[in-house]
N, C-alpha and C positions, 0 to 999 in steps of 0.2 A: 454419480457423475463419473465419466470416464476419466482416464487418466492424462488421456491428450486437454481435456477442459479442464484441467487444475490449471495445469503453465497456461492457458491461456487467460483465465481469472489473474493469476499475479504476475505481473509482466516485471516489476525489480521491487527491492526494497527502497524507500525513500529515506534519504540518509541525511540530516540538517542537524543541527543546533538546539535548534525547540525541538526535535524529535530523540535526540539522545538524552534531552536532560528529561523527556516525557519516560523514556527509558530506565533510567536509570531513578530517577523519584515514584513510579509511577507500576511498573513491569510493563509499557506499553510501546506498540512499533509501530509503524507507518510504512504501508505499501504501496505503490500505484498499480490500481488497478484497472480490469478493460472497464470500457463505461457501458456495456450492459450488462456485466456482474450484479447477481442481487445477492442481500446480506447473507443468505443461507448457501449460496455457491463459495465467497470468501472466506466465510467461518470454515466450511469441510476444507479447503484444499489449503489453509494454516493451518488445520487439525492433522492432515493428512503427508503434509511435506514436511513438515516440521515437527512432530508427532510432538504437541503439545496439548494442552485443553484452553480452548477460546473462553473468556468470561464472559468479555463485553466488546462491543464493535459497534463503530461510530462511521459512516461512510460520507462524503461531501463528495461535491462537484468542484471543480479548480476552474476557475475563467481561466482564459490564457490572455497572454498578454499583450498590448498592441507598442512594437518596438519600432524603434528608426525608421527613416523615411529614406529606401532607396528608388532612386529616380525619382523622386518626388511624390511617392505611395509609399503610404505607411501597410508593414505587416503587422499581421496577426500570428501568434504562435496558437497552437490548437489548444482545446479543451482539453481535460485530464482528468481525471476520477483516481483520489487517495481516502484510504480504507489506515481507520486503528485501530489497534488491534490490544486487547488487555486480554493478557495471560494469568491462569491462576496461580498463584504464589510457589514458588521453588521451581516453575515453569520456566525456561528461556530460550530466548534463539541466537544463536553465533550464526552470525552472517557470512565468518569468515572460514568457517567449517560447513557452511552448507553448500550445496555445488557438486 
């Protein structure tokens, strides 16, 4: 995979209370990924960019919420994709240092 595609696959780390707990307990991290990204692309991008070994990977599609009505019309936020990445013991990702 070319280096440009790797940065198009991984859009951003997804940090929330749930993902922080998963990271502490199971060495698992979450990322926002491109909607057309495959598991193989996500695995390769994480391993190359962060220099870690991925042991497990789960990908899910998140439906966009329908939010408040402006001028009588409800608006829908866009759908997006999330990947949960589990690393081998001893590896970790520091998002404050990455970049």
